[in-house]
N, C-alpha and C positions, 0 to 999 in steps of 0.2 A: 414664458414660452420660449424665449431665446430665438434661435435661428428658425424655429418652426413657425414663429408668429408671422401671420400674413401669407404664409406659403400655401395654406389650405383654407378653403372657405369654411367658416364656422369653427375652425380649429379641430376638425376631426382627424384622428389617426386610426387606420384600420389594420387589423392583423388577425391571424387565425388564433383560435383558442389554444391550440397545441403550442404554437410559438410563444404565446403569453405565459403559459404554464412552464414551459422549458426555460424561458427567461427568468422567471421567478425562482425556479429550482437552481439554476446555475449561479444565481446571485445570492443564494442563501444556503450554501452547503454547511452542514454542521458536522465537523470531524469529531471522532470519539477521543477522549483523553486516554491515550493508550501508547505507552512506550515500553520497549523491552530491553534495550541496551543502549550503547553509546550513540546511535543515530537519533535517539529521542532528544539528546541535547541540541542537535541541529534543528529538530522539529520545534523545540521550544524557542530557539533563536529566530526561526521563521515567524513565529507568532508574537515575538517581542517587538519593541518599538522601532528597531533599526530596519527590519524588513516588513513588518506590519501585514500579516496575513489577512487582517480584517479589510484591507483595501479591496480584496477580491470577494468579500462577503463570506469568508470562511473562518472568521476569527472566534466564533462562538463554540469553543470546545465543550462537549457535553460529557458529563461524568457517568452516563448510563447509555448502553447500546440502544435502548428503546427510544431515545431522542436523537440519535445520530444516523446520518445516511452516508458517511464517509469514514472508512477505517484506514488509517495510515499505520501500516505495520512497520514500525521503526526499530530495527534491531534484530539480533539473532533469535530465531525460533527454535527452542529445544523440543524434543519429542514430548516431554512432560507438559510443555506449554501449548503444544499443538491442539490438543483437545479443548483447551480453554479458549484458544483463538477461534476455533470452529464454533464453539457454543456462543461466543459473543457475536460472531457473524450471523448465526441463525436468529439471534434475538433482535437484530437490526431490521427496521421496516423497509419494505421495497418502495421505490428503487434505491439500491445501495451500491456503493462503489468501493474498490480497494486499491490503495497505492502501496506497492512493495518498495520500501525505502532502504537502500543500502545493499552492499554486495552480499552480506550474510543472508538477508531476506530474499534476495532475488535468486540466489543459487548456492548458498552454503558458504560463500566467501573463502577465507583462509582455512575454514574448518571442513572444507569439502572432502578432503582425503582422510584425515585422521580424526575428525570430530564425530565420533560414533553417536553422540547424543544430540547432534544438530540436524534439523530438517534441511534437506538439500533443495531448498526453494519453497517458499510459502505457497506457491501455486499448487503444491501437492496437498494443501490443507484447505485453502479457499480460492475461488476464482479471482485472478488479479486483472485489473483493468489497465493500470499504468505502472511501468517499472522505472524507478529512479536509481540508476547505478551510482557507485562511488563508495569510498570507505574512509570516512563517512561522506555522503554527498553534502555539498554546501546548501545553505537555505535557498539560494537562487534556484538550485536544481529542483528542490521540492516545490517552489512556486511554479516552475515550468510544468512539473507533473500535475499540479492542481489546475493549471490552465488547460492541459490536455483532457482532464476530467470534465472541465466545463465545456470543452468542445464536444465531448461525447453526450453530455446532457443536452446541449443545444440541438444536436441532431437526433435526439430520441423520437420515437414514433409511438403511437397508440396511447399516449398520455399516461402510461403506467411504467412498466419495466422493460419495454421493448428496446433493444439496442440497435443502433444503425448498422446496416449490412456492410457499409464501407469501412467500418472499424470493428473487425471481429475480435472476440475475446480469445486470447491465446490459451490453448488447452494442452496440458501434458498428462499423459496417462502411463500406466505401468509402474514398475518398481524402479528404485534408484539404482543406477549403474555404479557399483562400488569398485574401488581399486582392487587389483588382483590379489594383493597381500592380505586383504580383509574381506574377500568375497564370500567365504563360508565361516561358520562359527569356529571351526577348528583352526582355520588360518588366522582369524581375528584373535583367538586366545593365545596362539603361538606368537603372534606379532606383539601383543600386549606384554607377554612374558619377556620377550627379548628386549622390548623398550624399557621395562623396569630394570632389567639387568644392566643395560647400558647407562641408566640414570643413577646407578649406585655410586656413592662417593668412593674415590680411590685413595687408599692410604699413601701418604708421602713416603 
């Protein structure tokens, strides 16, 4: 019993069913084995022995979305991959959470202006609960993001997928605001042509 021994008569500890369920959920998060680019290396480092993600009860990476409740989107999301990310998210059981890890995942990163094939933020594909910025973020930053997910789980209501009102989900709607030089298809084609011309080798 430790410090609880003798502090309560008959050794009873009372709590609400909702608090007990939330405690169990936050102490047994199962992330999905899911890495897209260089940020996945940092995610692997967070799960290895030096940082030991298992200390937080989240070390059991699952190989299928049907057994996972946490998606860590680690790396650049291309338009071709976006549909797959959404499909995996839809296959995860409720309640489920998403961590956007890295600058590319959060908002396009260095590919924002000229990366025509990169999604300008994974929140345009799936709802994101916690953003972990950095290029790439260190494993400690991912651990901090995981603790923020645990805070959200601890404050959950209705014992299902209800989110706490004091921690709203960030939502972004509408289309991506493109730079002026590639705002239309004609401008994008013209920009690509000029870029190819500038990239040609010059004879000495």
